[in-house]
N, C-alpha and C positions, 0 to 999 in steps of 0.2 A: 536288700540285694546283695551288697557288699559282706554282711553279717553272714549270710546264709552260703555264699562262696568261701569265705574264708574258713569256715566250720567244716564245708563238705572237702575241701583240699586238705586243711592243715589237720583236722581232728579226725575226722571220718577217713579220711585217706590213710592216716597212722593205722586207725582200729583194722581196715579192711586187709590193708599190707601185712599187718602183723597174724591178722586170722588166716589168710592164705599160706603163712610159714607153718601153722601150728600144726598141721597132719604130719608131715614128716619131722618135725622137731620132735614132736611128742611121741611117735613111733621110734625114734633113733636115742630118745631119753637124753637129749642134748642138743641145746641151741644157745644162741648169743642172739638178742634184738638190741640193737642200738637206732635210736630215732633222734631226729633231729629237731630240737625246741628251740628258744631263743630264749636271751635273758629279759626281752621285753616282754610284760606280763607275769613274769616268774620273780624277777630281781628289781626291774626297772618299769616305767612307764613313759609314753610318748602320747600327748596329747591329739587326739585326732584318730589315734590307732586303737580303740576299744575293742573291734572286732579280731583284730590279729592278737592283741594282747591276751583276750580270752581264751582265743585257740590255743596258743602256746601254754598257757596256765593249765588247760585242759589236757594238754598233752603230757604236763608233768604229773598230774593227777593219773592219768594212763599208766605212765610208766610205773609208778609206785603201787597200783591196785594190779596190773597185770604182773610185775613183779612176784607179788605174793600168790597169785593163782597159779604162776609158772613154774614156781621153785621147785614143788614135787615132780615136777617132770625133766629137772635138769636144766632148765632153760632160766637164762637169766635176761633181765629187761633193763637198760638204761639209757641215758640219753647224754648229747651234746647241746649246751646252751651256747651258741656263738653270740659275741657282740656285732660290731661293725665289719662285716666282710664285704672285700671289694672281688664282685664277681662280675661277671659279663652283663647281667642283669642288673645290676646295681649300679654299674658307671655310670651309666646316662642321667642318673641323678642329681649326681654331684658335678657342678662346674669346680673350675679350681680354687676359688675362694670357699667354698662350702668343704670341698675336701680337706682344704688346709685348716680349717675350721673344728673338723672331727677330728682330725689328727692331732691338733693341738689340745685337744681333750683328753685322748686316750694316753694313758701314763707310757705305754710301749711306743707312743709318737707315731703311729701307723695303723691302717685299716690290716685286719686278718685277711690272708691270703686262702682263699679254699683248701690249699695243703694242710695248713695250720688245724682246719678243723677235722681234715682226714685223718691226722695223726691222732687225735684224740679218738675218733671213731675206731680206727685199727687198735690202739689199745684195748677198749672195751671190747672189742671182739676176740681179744688173745686170749690164750690159756693163763698168762699171768693176772687175768683178771676175772678170772673164773669164781671168785667167791665176792664178788662186787654184783650186787644186785638192788635194783630200786632208786639208782642214785643218778645225780647228773653232774656231769663236768663242766664248770664255766670257761670257756674260750674266749676271753673278750680283751686281752691286753692290759688288763688292769680296770677297764672304765669303771665296774661296778665297785671299786674302792673307795672312788671319792665320795665327801661328803661336803656340802656347801663350798662348792668351788668359788663363791664369790667373796669368801673371807680372805684377807691378805696372807700372801704367801701359799695359796692352794695352787 
C-alpha cells in the first residue's frame, strides 16, 4: 500500500501535472518545467525508505526522458533535489536531539528552509537557465559530499 501510494503521489503526480501543462506550452512553443525530486534515491539511500527512494529516482528518469521529448517544443524540464528541509510537515518528526544530530551531519550546519529550495526552482524557471534541460540541482547544504563519516576528522 505504501509503494502504491508513493508511486501515485510522487511519480504519477509529476507525470499528470506535466501532462496538464503541455497543451499550452506546446502551443506557445515555450515552457519551463521544474520538478521536485530528492537526494534520496538518486544520490543517497535510507533503510526503510525503498518506495520513497524508488519514486524519486523515477522522477529523475522522467526529467531526462521528458527533456528529450519536449526540447523540440522549446520546453525545458529540470529538477531540484533537496536534502533535509525543515517544513511544517517535517518538524514534528524531529525532537531536539534528532534535529541536532541531523544538523551536525549537514556541512552547512542546518536544515534547508523551503526558501532555499524555492531559489533553485526560480533559477531553473528563469530566462538565464534557458539552455539547461534534463538536469537537476542538488540543494542539500553539502550532505551528499561526505564519505565515510566514521573516519577520524570526518
